[in-house]
N, CA, C and O atoms as a GROMACS GRO file, in nm:
protein
  412
    1MET      N    1   1.045  -0.084   0.228
    1MET     CA    2   0.945  -0.094   0.331
    1MET      C    3   0.870  -0.227   0.316
    1MET      O    4   0.831  -0.264   0.205
    2VAL      N    5   0.850  -0.296   0.422
    2VAL     CA    6   0.779  -0.423   0.421
    2VAL      C    7   0.630  -0.397   0.405
    2VAL      O    8   0.570  -0.319   0.479
    3GLN      N    9   0.570  -0.465   0.308
    3GLN     CA   10   0.428  -0.451   0.282
    3GLN      C   11   0.352  -0.558   0.361
    3GLN      O   12   0.399  -0.670   0.378
    4LYS      N   13   0.234  -0.522   0.408
    4LYS     CA   14   0.149  -0.616   0.480
    4LYS      C   15   0.011  -0.619   0.418
    4LYS      O   16  -0.039  -0.518   0.369
    5ALA      N   17  -0.050  -0.738   0.421
    5ALA     CA   18  -0.187  -0.754   0.375
    5ALA      C   19  -0.282  -0.698   0.480
    5ALA      O   20  -0.241  -0.670   0.593
    6HIS      N   21  -0.408  -0.680   0.443
    6HIS     CA   22  -0.508  -0.634   0.539
    6HIS      C   23  -0.517  -0.732   0.657
    6HIS      O   24  -0.555  -0.693   0.767
    7SER      N   25  -0.483  -0.857   0.633
    7SER     CA   26  -0.485  -0.958   0.738
    7SER      C   27  -0.369  -0.944   0.836
    7SER      O   28  -0.368  -1.006   0.942
    8GLY      N   29  -0.270  -0.861   0.799
    8GLY     CA   30  -0.153  -0.843   0.883
    8GLY      C   31  -0.034  -0.928   0.839
    8GLY      O   32   0.075  -0.914   0.893
    9ASP      N   33  -0.055  -1.017   0.742
    9ASP     CA   34   0.053  -1.102   0.693
    9ASP      C   35   0.152  -1.019   0.612
    9ASP      O   36   0.114  -0.928   0.540
   10VAL      N   37   0.280  -1.052   0.625
   10VAL     CA   38   0.384  -0.985   0.548
   10VAL      C   39   0.377  -1.034   0.404
   10VAL      O   40   0.367  -1.154   0.378
   11LEU      N   41   0.381  -0.940   0.311
   11LEU     CA   42   0.376  -0.973   0.168
   11LEU      C   43   0.518  -0.963   0.112
   11LEU      O   44   0.556  -0.863   0.052
   12THR      N   45   0.594  -1.067   0.133
   12THR     CA   46   0.734  -1.073   0.094
   12THR      C   47   0.750  -1.049  -0.056
   12THR      O   48   0.685  -1.114  -0.137
   13GLY      N   49   0.837  -0.956  -0.090
   13GLY     CA   50   0.869  -0.929  -0.229
   13GLY      C   51   0.774  -0.834  -0.299
   13GLY      O   52   0.790  -0.809  -0.418
   14ALA      N   53   0.675  -0.780  -0.229
   14ALA     CA   54   0.574  -0.693  -0.291
   14ALA      C   55   0.606  -0.546  -0.270
   14ALA      O   56   0.648  -0.505  -0.162
   15SER      N   57   0.586  -0.469  -0.376
   15SER     CA   58   0.590  -0.324  -0.362
   15SER      C   59   0.454  -0.279  -0.309
   15SER      O   60   0.363  -0.361  -0.295
   16ALA      N   61   0.440  -0.152  -0.280
   16ALA     CA   62   0.311  -0.100  -0.234
   16ALA      C   63   0.204  -0.119  -0.341
   16ALA      O   64   0.091  -0.156  -0.310
   17GLN      N   65   0.240  -0.094  -0.468
   17GLN     CA   66   0.145  -0.111  -0.577
   17GLN      C   67   0.106  -0.258  -0.593
   17GLN      O   68  -0.012  -0.288  -0.615
   18ALA      N   69   0.202  -0.349  -0.584
   18ALA     CA   70   0.173  -0.492  -0.597
   18ALA      C   71   0.083  -0.539  -0.482
   18ALA      O   72  -0.008  -0.619  -0.503
   19ALA      N   73   0.109  -0.490  -0.362
   19ALA     CA   74   0.026  -0.527  -0.247
   19ALA      C   75  -0.118  -0.480  -0.268
   19ALA      O   76  -0.213  -0.551  -0.234
   20GLU      N   77  -0.134  -0.360  -0.323
   20GLU     CA   78  -0.267  -0.307  -0.351
   20GLU      C   79  -0.339  -0.393  -0.455
   20GLU      O   80  -0.458  -0.424  -0.440
   21ARG      N   81  -0.269  -0.432  -0.560
   21ARG     CA   82  -0.328  -0.517  -0.664
   21ARG      C   83  -0.364  -0.655  -0.608
   21ARG      O   84  -0.466  -0.712  -0.646
   22TYR      N   85  -0.280  -0.707  -0.520
   22TYR     CA   86  -0.307  -0.835  -0.455
   22TYR      C   87  -0.437  -0.830  -0.375
   22TYR      O   88  -0.521  -0.919  -0.386
   23GLU      N   89  -0.453  -0.725  -0.296
   23GLU     CA   90  -0.575  -0.709  -0.217
   23GLU      C   91  -0.697  -0.694  -0.308
   23GLU      O   92  -0.804  -0.748  -0.278
   24SER      N   93  -0.681  -0.622  -0.419
   24SER     CA   94  -0.791  -0.608  -0.515
   24SER      C   95  -0.824  -0.743  -0.579
   24SER      O   96  -0.941  -0.772  -0.603
   25ALA      N   97  -0.723  -0.824  -0.606
   25ALA     CA   98  -0.746  -0.957  -0.664
   25ALA      C   99  -0.821  -1.046  -0.565
   25ALA      O  100  -0.912  -1.119  -0.604
   26LEU      N  101  -0.783  -1.040  -0.438
   26LEU     CA  102  -0.855  -1.117  -0.337
   26LEU      C  103  -1.001  -1.075  -0.330
   26LEU      O  104  -1.091  -1.159  -0.324
   27GLU      N  105  -1.025  -0.945  -0.330
   27GLU     CA  106  -1.161  -0.894  -0.324
   27GLU      C  107  -1.241  -0.939  -0.447
   27GLU      O  108  -1.357  -0.979  -0.434
   28ALA      N  109  -1.180  -0.932  -0.564
   28ALA     CA  110  -1.247  -0.974  -0.687
   28ALA      C  111  -1.283  -1.123  -0.680
   28ALA      O  112  -1.391  -1.163  -0.723
   29PHE      N  113  -1.193  -1.203  -0.626
   29PHE     CA  114  -1.218  -1.346  -0.613
   29PHE      C  115  -1.330  -1.372  -0.512
   29PHE      O  116  -1.424  -1.447  -0.542
   30TYR      N  117  -1.322  -1.312  -0.396
   30TYR     CA  118  -1.422  -1.333  -0.292
   30TYR      C  119  -1.562  -1.288  -0.336
   30TYR      O  120  -1.662  -1.350  -0.299
   31CYS      N  121  -1.568  -1.180  -0.414
   31CYS     CA  122  -1.697  -1.123  -0.454
   31CYS      C  123  -1.744  -1.172  -0.591
   31CYS      O  124  -1.851  -1.131  -0.638
   32TYR      N  125  -1.667  -1.259  -0.655
   32TYR     CA  126  -1.700  -1.304  -0.790
   32TYR      C  127  -1.725  -1.186  -0.883
   32TYR      O  128  -1.821  -1.185  -0.960
   33ALA      N  129  -1.638  -1.087  -0.874
   33ALA     CA  130  -1.651  -0.966  -0.955
   33ALA      C  131  -1.514  -0.925  -1.006
   33ALA      O  132  -1.416  -0.927  -0.931
   34GLY      N  133  -1.506  -0.889  -1.131
   34GLY     CA  134  -1.378  -0.847  -1.185
   34GLY      C  135  -1.294  -0.966  -1.227
   34GLY      O  136  -1.343  -1.079  -1.237
   35ASP      N  137  -1.168  -0.941  -1.252
   35ASP     CA  138  -1.075  -1.042  -1.301
   35ASP      C  139  -0.955  -1.052  -1.207
   35ASP      O  140  -0.857  -0.979  -1.224
   36PRO      N  141  -0.962  -1.142  -1.108
   36PRO     CA  142  -0.851  -1.151  -1.013
   36PRO      C  143  -0.718  -1.189  -1.078
   36PRO      O  144  -0.613  -1.143  -1.032
   37LEU      N  145  -0.720  -1.271  -1.182
   37LEU     CA  146  -0.594  -1.310  -1.246
   37LEU      C  147  -0.527  -1.192  -1.315
   37LEU      O  148  -0.405  -1.179  -1.311
   38ALA      N  149  -0.606  -1.106  -1.378
   38ALA     CA  150  -0.548  -0.986  -1.443
   38ALA      C  151  -0.483  -0.895  -1.338
   38ALA      O  152  -0.376  -0.839  -1.361
   39LEU      N  153  -0.548  -0.880  -1.224
   39LEU     CA  154  -0.492  -0.798  -1.116
   39LEU      C  155  -0.364  -0.860  -1.060
   39LEU      O  156  -0.268  -0.789  -1.030
   40LEU      N  157  -0.362  -0.993  -1.048
   40LEU     CA  158  -0.241  -1.060  -1.002
   40LEU      C  159  -0.128  -1.046  -1.102
   40LEU      O  160  -0.013  -1.027  -1.064
   41GLU      N  161  -0.160  -1.055  -1.231
   41GLU     CA  162  -0.057  -1.036  -1.334
   41GLU      C  163   0.005  -0.898  -1.323
   41GLU      O  164   0.126  -0.882  -1.339
   42GLU      N  165  -0.076  -0.796  -1.296
   42GLU     CA  166  -0.024  -0.661  -1.276
   42GLU      C  167   0.069  -0.658  -1.154
   42GLU      O  168   0.176  -0.598  -1.159
   43ALA      N  169   0.027  -0.722  -1.046
   43ALA     CA  170   0.109  -0.725  -0.925
   43ALA      C  171   0.242  -0.796  -0.951
   43ALA      O  172   0.347  -0.748  -0.908
   44LEU      N  173   0.236  -0.909  -1.021
   44LEU     CA  174   0.358  -0.986  -1.045
   44LEU      C  175   0.448  -0.921  -1.148
   44LEU      O  176   0.570  -0.937  -1.144
   45SER      N  177   0.390  -0.847  -1.240
   45SER     CA  178   0.470  -0.772  -1.336
   45SER      C  179   0.550  -0.664  -1.264
   45SER      O  180   0.665  -0.637  -1.296
   46ASP      N  181   0.485  -0.602  -1.166
   46ASP     CA  182   0.550  -0.498  -1.085
   46ASP      C  183   0.653  -0.557  -0.989
   46ASP      O  184   0.760  -0.499  -0.969
   47SER      N  185   0.621  -0.672  -0.930
   47SER     CA  186   0.707  -0.733  -0.827
   47SER      C  187   0.722  -0.882  -0.854
   47SER      O  188   0.649  -0.962  -0.795
   48PRO      N  189   0.815  -0.922  -0.940
   48PRO     CA  190   0.830  -1.062  -0.978
   48PRO      C  191   0.865  -1.156  -0.862
   48PRO      O  192   0.843  -1.277  -0.873
   49GLN      N  193   0.918  -1.104  -0.753
   49GLN     CA  194   0.954  -1.187  -0.638
   49GLN      C  195   0.846  -1.189  -0.530
   49GLN      O  196   0.874  -1.225  -0.415
   50PHE      N  197   0.725  -1.152  -0.564
   50PHE     CA  198   0.612  -1.143  -0.472
   50PHE      C  199   0.557  -1.284  -0.449
   50PHE      O  200   0.480  -1.336  -0.529
   51VAL      N  201   0.597  -1.345  -0.340
   51VAL     CA  202   0.566  -1.486  -0.311
   51VAL      C  203   0.416  -1.511  -0.304
   51VAL      O  204   0.367  -1.602  -0.371
   52MET      N  205   0.342  -1.434  -0.225
   52MET     CA  206   0.198  -1.460  -0.210
   52MET      C  207   0.123  -1.432  -0.340
   52MET      O  208   0.018  -1.491  -0.364
   53GLY      N  209   0.174  -1.344  -0.423
   53GLY     CA  210   0.113  -1.321  -0.553
   53GLY      C  211   0.119  -1.447  -0.638
   53GLY      O  212   0.021  -1.486  -0.702
   54HIS      N  213   0.236  -1.511  -0.639
   54HIS     CA  214   0.252  -1.637  -0.713
   54HIS      C  215   0.166  -1.747  -0.649
   54HIS      O  216   0.104  -1.826  -0.719
   55ALA      N  217   0.163  -1.751  -0.517
   55ALA     CA  218   0.086  -1.855  -0.448
   55ALA      C  219  -0.064  -1.840  -0.476
   55ALA      O  220  -0.133  -1.940  -0.500
   56LEU      N  221  -0.114  -1.716  -0.474
   56LEU     CA  222  -0.256  -1.695  -0.504
   56LEU      C  223  -0.287  -1.730  -0.649
   56LEU      O  224  -0.391  -1.788  -0.677
   57LYS      N  225  -0.198  -1.696  -0.740
   57LYS     CA  226  -0.218  -1.732  -0.880
   57LYS      C  227  -0.222  -1.884  -0.894
   57LYS      O  228  -0.306  -1.937  -0.968
   58ALA      N  229  -0.134  -1.953  -0.825
   58ALA     CA  230  -0.134  -2.100  -0.830
   58ALA      C  231  -0.267  -2.153  -0.779
   58ALA      O  232  -0.327  -2.241  -0.842
   59TYR      N  233  -0.313  -2.102  -0.668
   59TYR     CA  234  -0.440  -2.148  -0.611
   59TYR      C  235  -0.556  -2.124  -0.707
   59TYR      O  236  -0.634  -2.215  -0.735
   60LEU      N  237  -0.566  -2.002  -0.758
   60LEU     CA  238  -0.678  -1.967  -0.844
   60LEU      C  239  -0.681  -2.050  -0.973
   60LEU      O  240  -0.789  -2.077  -1.026
   61THR      N  241  -0.566  -2.089  -1.022
   61THR     CA  242  -0.562  -2.163  -1.147
   61THR      C  243  -0.566  -2.314  -1.128
   61THR      O  244  -0.590  -2.388  -1.224
   62MET      N  245  -0.543  -2.362  -1.007
   62MET     CA  246  -0.543  -2.507  -0.985
   62MET      C  247  -0.671  -2.558  -0.919
   62MET      O  248  -0.685  -2.678  -0.898
   63ILE      N  249  -0.766  -2.469  -0.884
   63ILE     CA  250  -0.888  -2.515  -0.818
   63ILE      C  251  -0.992  -2.566  -0.916
   63ILE      O  252  -1.088  -2.631  -0.875
   64GLY      N  253  -0.974  -2.539  -1.044
   64GLY     CA  254  -1.071  -2.584  -1.144
   64GLY      C  255  -1.027  -2.715  -1.209
   64GLY      O  256  -0.936  -2.782  -1.161
   65THR      N  257  -1.094  -2.750  -1.316
   65THR     CA  258  -1.063  -2.874  -1.385
   65THR      C  259  -0.998  -2.851  -1.521
   65THR      O  260  -0.971  -2.947  -1.593
   66ASN      N  261  -0.972  -2.726  -1.558
   66ASN     CA  262  -0.911  -2.694  -1.685
   66ASN      C  263  -0.762  -2.725  -1.680
   66ASN      O  264  -0.689  -2.669  -1.598
   67ALA      N  265  -0.716  -2.814  -1.768
   67ALA     CA  266  -0.576  -2.856  -1.766
   67ALA      C  267  -0.480  -2.743  -1.800
   67ALA      O  268  -0.372  -2.733  -1.742
   68GLU      N  269  -0.519  -2.656  -1.893
   68GLU     CA  270  -0.432  -2.545  -1.930
   68GLU      C  271  -0.417  -2.447  -1.813
   68GLU      O  272  -0.307  -2.398  -1.787
   69ALA      N  273  -0.526  -2.419  -1.743
   69ALA     CA  274  -0.519  -2.330  -1.627
   69ALA      C  275  -0.437  -2.394  -1.516
   69ALA      O  276  -0.360  -2.326  -1.449
   70ALA      N  277  -0.453  -2.525  -1.496
   70ALA     CA  278  -0.376  -2.595  -1.393
   70ALA      C  279  -0.227  -2.589  -1.424
   70ALA      O  280  -0.145  -2.579  -1.332
   71ALA      N  281  -0.190  -2.595  -1.551
   71ALA     CA  282  -0.049  -2.584  -1.588
   71ALA      C  283   0.007  -2.447  -1.549
   71ALA      O  284   0.122  -2.437  -1.506
   72LEU      N  285  -0.074  -2.341  -1.565
   72LEU     CA  286  -0.033  -2.208  -1.519
   72LEU      C  287  -0.012  -2.207  -1.369
   72LEU      O  288   0.081  -2.144  -1.319
   73GLY      N  289  -0.098  -2.278  -1.296
   73GLY     CA  290  -0.085  -2.287  -1.151
   73GLY      C  291   0.042  -2.357  -1.109
   73GLY      O  292   0.108  -2.314  -1.014
   74VAL      N  293   0.078  -2.462  -1.178
   74VAL     CA  294   0.202  -2.534  -1.147
   74VAL      C  295   0.322  -2.443  -1.170
   74VAL      O  296   0.416  -2.443  -1.090
   75GLN      N  297   0.319  -2.366  -1.278
   75GLN     CA  298   0.428  -2.271  -1.305
   75GLN      C  299   0.434  -2.162  -1.198
   75GLN      O  300   0.543  -2.126  -1.153
   76ALA      N  301   0.319  -2.112  -1.156
   76ALA     CA  302   0.315  -2.008  -1.052
   76ALA      C  303   0.369  -2.061  -0.920
   76ALA      O  304   0.440  -1.990  -0.849
   77LEU      N  305   0.334  -2.184  -0.887
   77LEU     CA  306   0.384  -2.244  -0.764
   77LEU      C  307   0.536  -2.260  -0.769
   77LEU      O  308   0.604  -2.233  -0.670
   78ALA      N  309   0.588  -2.301  -0.882
   78ALA     CA  310   0.733  -2.314  -0.897
   78ALA      C  311   0.802  -2.178  -0.882
   78ALA      O  312   0.909  -2.169  -0.822
   79ARG      N  313   0.739  -2.074  -0.937
   79ARG     CA  314   0.797  -1.940  -0.920
   79ARG      C  315   0.796  -1.896  -0.774
   79ARG      O  316   0.892  -1.836  -0.726
   80ALA      N  317   0.686  -1.926  -0.705
   80ALA     CA  318   0.678  -1.890  -0.562
   80ALA      C  319   0.786  -1.962  -0.483
   80ALA      O  320   0.849  -1.903  -0.396
   81GLU      N  321   0.806  -2.089  -0.515
   81GLU     CA  322   0.908  -2.165  -0.444
   81GLU      C  323   1.048  -2.114  -0.473
   81GLU      O  324   1.138  -2.129  -0.391
   82GLY      N  325   1.067  -2.052  -0.590
   82GLY     CA  326   1.199  -2.001  -0.628
   82GLY      C  327   1.229  -1.862  -0.575
   82GLY      O  328   1.343  -1.817  -0.586
   83CYS      N  329   1.131  -1.794  -0.519
   83CYS     CA  330   1.153  -1.659  -0.466
   83CYS      C  331   1.238  -1.665  -0.341
   83CYS      O  332   1.226  -1.756  -0.259
   84ARG      N  333   1.321  -1.568  -0.328
   84ARG     CA  334   1.407  -1.557  -0.210
   84ARG      C  335   1.374  -1.426  -0.139
   84ARG      O  336   1.326  -1.332  -0.202
   85PRO      N  337   1.401  -1.419  -0.010
   85PRO     CA  338   1.369  -1.297   0.064
   85PRO      C  339   1.452  -1.179   0.016
   85PRO      O  340   1.568  -1.194  -0.022
   86THR      N  341   1.390  -1.062   0.019
   86THR     CA  342   1.463  -0.939  -0.011
   86THR      C  343   1.525  -0.889   0.119
   86THR      O  344   1.492  -0.938   0.227
   87THR      N  345   1.612  -0.794   0.107
   87THR     CA  346   1.676  -0.738   0.227
   87THR      C  347   1.572  -0.685   0.325
   87THR      O  348   1.585  -0.704   0.446
   88ALA      N  349   1.469  -0.619   0.273
   88ALA     CA  350   1.367  -0.558   0.360
   88ALA      C  351   1.284  -0.662   0.434
   88ALA      O  352   1.233  -0.634   0.543
   89SER      N  353   1.269  -0.781   0.376
   89SER     CA  354   1.184  -0.880   0.439
   89SER      C  355   1.262  -0.997   0.498
   89SER      O  356   1.202  -1.090   0.552
   90ALA      N  357   1.393  -0.994   0.489
   90ALA     CA  358   1.474  -1.107   0.535
   90ALA      C  359   1.457  -1.134   0.684
   90ALA      O  360   1.469  -1.248   0.728
   91ASP      N  361   1.429  -1.030   0.761
   91ASP     CA  362   1.413  -1.050   0.905
   91ASP      C  363   1.282  -1.121   0.940
   91ASP      O  364   1.269  -1.175   1.050
   92THR      N  365   1.184  -1.123   0.849
   92THR     CA  366   1.057  -1.189   0.877
   92THR      C  367   1.044  -1.322   0.806
   92THR      O  368   0.953  -1.400   0.837
   93TRP      N  369   1.132  -1.351   0.711
   93TRP     CA  370   1.124  -1.474   0.632
   93TRP      C  371   1.189  -1.589   0.707
   93TRP      O  372   1.298  -1.575   0.763
   94ARG      N  373   1.121  -1.699   0.706
   94ARG     CA  374   1.176  -1.821   0.766
   94ARG      C  375   1.146  -1.936   0.670
   94ARG      O  376   1.035  -1.944   0.618
   95PRO      N  377   1.243  -2.026   0.645
   95PRO     CA  378   1.212  -2.138   0.558
   95PRO      C  379   1.110  -2.230   0.624
   95PRO      O  380   1.103  -2.242   0.746
   96SER      N  381   1.031  -2.295   0.539
   96SER     CA  382   0.935  -2.391   0.593
   96SER      C  383   1.009  -2.512   0.645
   96SER      O  384   1.121  -2.539   0.600
   97PRO      N  385   0.950  -2.586   0.738
   97PRO     CA  386   1.019  -2.705   0.792
   97PRO      C  387   1.057  -2.805   0.682
   97PRO      O  388   1.162  -2.869   0.692
   98THR      N  389   0.975  -2.821   0.579
   98THR     CA  390   1.007  -2.916   0.475
   98THR      C  391   1.124  -2.869   0.389
   98THR      O  392   1.207  -2.950   0.348
   99SER      N  393   1.131  -2.737   0.360
   99SER     CA  394   1.243  -2.690   0.279
   99SER      C  395   1.372  -2.691   0.360
   99SER      O  396   1.479  -2.707   0.303
  100ALA      N  397   1.364  -2.673   0.490
  100ALA     CA  398   1.484  -2.676   0.573
  100ALA      C  399   1.542  -2.816   0.580
  100ALA      O  400   1.664  -2.832   0.582
  101THR      N  401   1.458  -2.917   0.582
  101THR     CA  402   1.508  -3.054   0.592
  101THR      C  403   1.546  -3.110   0.455
  101THR      O  404   1.623  -3.206   0.446
  102ALA      N  405   1.493  -3.050   0.347
  102ALA     CA  406   1.522  -3.100   0.213
  102ALA      C  407   1.659  -3.056   0.167
  102ALA      O  408   1.714  -3.118   0.075
  103SER      N  409   1.717  -2.952   0.226
  103SER     CA  410   1.846  -2.899   0.181
  103SER      C  411   1.960  -2.987   0.217
  103SER      O  412   2.075  -2.955   0.186
   0.00000   0.00000   0.00000
């Protein structure tokens, strides 16, 4: 079953539990409460091909000035770029214009 965020966006590669953890991580980040990275780690542990989970982890770790955290963000971005659509989400996945021309 294709998971969707509260925003209506398709959460490619996410299970229902990973989608729930993703939404909780967003809420923790927006409210400055809790540990959004720990929630994302739970989501990614459950669904390693969860593209937006990797993308959010990259964002959260690259917005600061800590070099070690930024390195985690670079790794998360690389993982997001390496994810491929699952059968359930293949009908909604489209390559970005830059990845289509780079091939």
